[in-house]
N, C-alpha and C positions, 0 to 999 in steps of 0.2 A: 480398536476401534482403528480405521485406516488411519494412516499419518496426514497430517496438512502436505507436507512433501510430494507424497503420492498422490493425492487428490488433485495437486495442484498440477502436478507434470500431465495428469489426464486431461484437466481442463485445458489447459494452453494447448495440448494436442488435438482435442475435439473441437475448440471453439476459437483457437488462434491466439496468439501471445499480445494479451491487451487486458490492462486494468482502466476502468474509467471511475474518474472520481465523483461523487454527489458533493458537490460546493454550491449550496444554495445560498450565495451572499447577496447582499440588498441589490447591487447594481444586475446582478443575473435575474433576480426576480422583476425587477421593473425591465429589463429587456423582454421577458416573456409577457409582459402586461399583467404580471401579478400581484397583489398588495405582499407589502414586506411584514405578514403577519405569520400567527400558524396556518391559518387556512391556504395562504400561498405557498408557505414550507409545504404542506400536505400534498398541494396539487403537484406543486413541482416535482418533488422525489415520487409522486406516483407515476407521472407521466415517464420520469426516467426509466423506474423499475419497469412497467409495464412494455415499454419499447426495447429496452436492451435487457432486461432481466434472463430472459432464454436465449441469449445469443452471446455475451459478453463472458470471458473466463471470470474474470475479479471484477466486482465493484466496490469502490472505497469510499463510504460516506465520511464526510468530515465532520466528527462530533460536536466540533465547536458551532457551526452553523445551525445546528438544532438546539444545542445546548443555551445559543442565546435567549430562546424563547421559555426557558424555565421548564417544569415539569410537562407543559403541552407540546415541547417541543421536543423533548426526550419521549415522551408516548410516541411522537412522529417518528423519530429516531427506530424505537422496537418495533412498530409497525411495519418501516421500510425495510428492516434487518429481516422479519417474518416473511414478507414477499418475496425478498429475493432469494431468500432460502426454498422458497417454493418454487421459484423459476428455475432453481438449479445453479445459479451463480455463487462461486464462492464470496463470503464478504470478509473484507479487509475492513475492518474499523481504524480511522485515521484518528487516534487520540494523542501518541506520542506521551503515554504516561511513564514516569521515573520516579522512583522512590527509594525508602529502605524499609527493612524488616515485615512489620504486619500491616503497615499500608500499603507495599506494592503487593504483598499476599491479598489485601481487599481488592485491588486493581484487578489483579490476576482472577480474582474469583467473580467480578464485574461482567467480565468479557468472555472468559476462557473456561467458565465451569458451566455445564449444560443444563443445568438448573436456573441460571438467571436467566432472566428478560431480555438481557441484550446479548446472549453469547452468540459470537462470532466465529468464524472460522480462524481469524487472524487479526491482530492488532499490531500498530507501530507502538514502539517504545524507546526512551532515551536513556542513553548508557552512562550520562556524564556525572553520574554519583559512581562510578565503576560497574564495570558488566555485570561484575559478581552482586550487585545491588537486585539485578531482575530476575535472580535465579528461582525465586517462588512462580515468578512469572513463567520461567521456561519449565519448569518442574511440572506446574499445571497443564502447559500446553502439551507436554508430552505424553502427559497422562490421559488425556481427553482428545487427542489426535489433533492440536490444534499448532498454531505458528506464531512467530514475532519476527517484526521485521525491526531489528535495530537502526537506529540512525548512525552513519559512519561518515557519511560528505555527501552536506546537503547544498541546496541551490542558492542560497540566502549567501550574500557577501558577508555578512557579519560571522557567520559557522569558520570561516578559515580560521580566524583568529585561534581559536579552540583546538579544530579536529584537524590542523597542521602544526601545533605545536609540536614539539619534540619533548620526550620523556628521558629519563637518565639513561636508558638503553639504546637511545638514538633513534628509536621508531616514532612515527607520528601516534598522535592520539589516534586517529582515525586508523591506520596499521594497527595498533593494540586491539581495537575493537575487532576489526576485520580478522585477526589472528584468533582471538578467544571464541569469537562466532564459530569459524572453520572447525575449533575442537568439538564444536558442540555437533556439527555435522558429521564428524570423520565416519566412516562406513555405512551413511545410510544411503539408500538404495529405494528409487532410481534418482530421488533428490530430498535432500535434508529440509528439516520443517522451519529452520531458524535462519531467517535471511537480512539482509542490509538494506537500508535506504542510500544509495549513491545517485545524485542528481545528474539529471542528463544536460544541464548548463556548465557543471566543472571543468570540463575539458580534460587535459591527459592528468591523471590523478597521481602519481608517480607512487600509487600502492600496488601490492601484490593481491589480486583477488583470485588464482590461479587454484587455491586450496580450499576456498569456502565451502563449496558441495552445497550450496543453498540457493536459493532465488535473490535475485538481486532487483529491487524494485528502482525504476529511473522515473521519477517525477520529474517536470520542468518540459514536457514535450508540447510541441503546440504554440500555445499564445503565450506561455513563460518564456519563449523562443529557443530551445533546442528543437531541431529535425531528427527524423531517423536515423539518419545519416551520421549524426553526431555520435550515436551508440558505439559506433566502432573505436572513434577516438578515444571516448570515456573508459570502455569496459575491456578493449584489445580482446584477448584469448578467452576474456569468463565471458562472452557475447551471449554463448548458448544459454547462459543462466539467465538473462536479463526478462523483467519482466515490464514491457512499458506501460507508463501510466500517462493519460491524458484525461484533462478537465475540461478546461474551457472551450479548448478546440473543438470537442465533441458537443458539450453542453449548450455553445454557442450557436448551434444549429437548430435547438429547440424554438419553441415548442413542439411542432409537428413532427409527431413519432417517426413517419418514414424519413425526414431529415436528418433526425437522431441517429436512425439505422444506418444510412448512407454515410453518416459521419465516423461511426465505428468502425464502418465496413472499410472505409478509405484507411483509416489510422491500421486496421490489421495489416491492411495488404501492403502499407509502407513497411511496416516493421517486418512482418513475415520477408519480405525481401530483403532487408539489412541481414536480419539472423542467419537466413537460407546461405548466405554468402559467408559465414564463420566456419 
């Protein structure tokens, strides 16, 4: 199977550098005039998919906002994943899973095995039990052409106390994660399949991202405070590998499908202008 890195490279070339989150939190459902229940969830997700599924490179459902409705919410998530794949979008499921041994292997099977009803192109993962604890996830992703985006430097202020802490070798935890993911991507063309999550709001990172050779997911753009121009400060010379991610900035334009498309097009244009200058 073609690697996730190759599929992502092609999708961004064809559709533009943009990931849009599907984050149906209660306030947004209310803003759209929808009920905070499974029916509202389903209507919200279907509207976003129909408006953006055939034009956005990557769509990132936030699993928690579906899971909060139990099995019925998970069924909506499974349907949303199928619909997005039918439209040709790459699906990045935001689950931030992390564990060890057979448990992380089970998470990998849930999301990265083509036989699963929740099979997606890529997932987010937490490395703070050690990057090596995610090996079963990396292995299954490689076997089936999937991708894994590992948390490195996140936008939440609490993250810095862990991610910027230094180990015995003087490297920050974030740099250690970066270096280990870089090794997984060594020699991959045109792009490695193992990415990092680096928040667009973190400012100068003090980290070396130059050898990652994989995608750099940049959440926090738009309503969370960062602008496309901030990407230059955060990523520097690694800017060409950045996958900008917007959620509320685009979703807030709904529920009108044309307004959603226009918001996504503005985001693509803003990001393209910055990334083209790198």
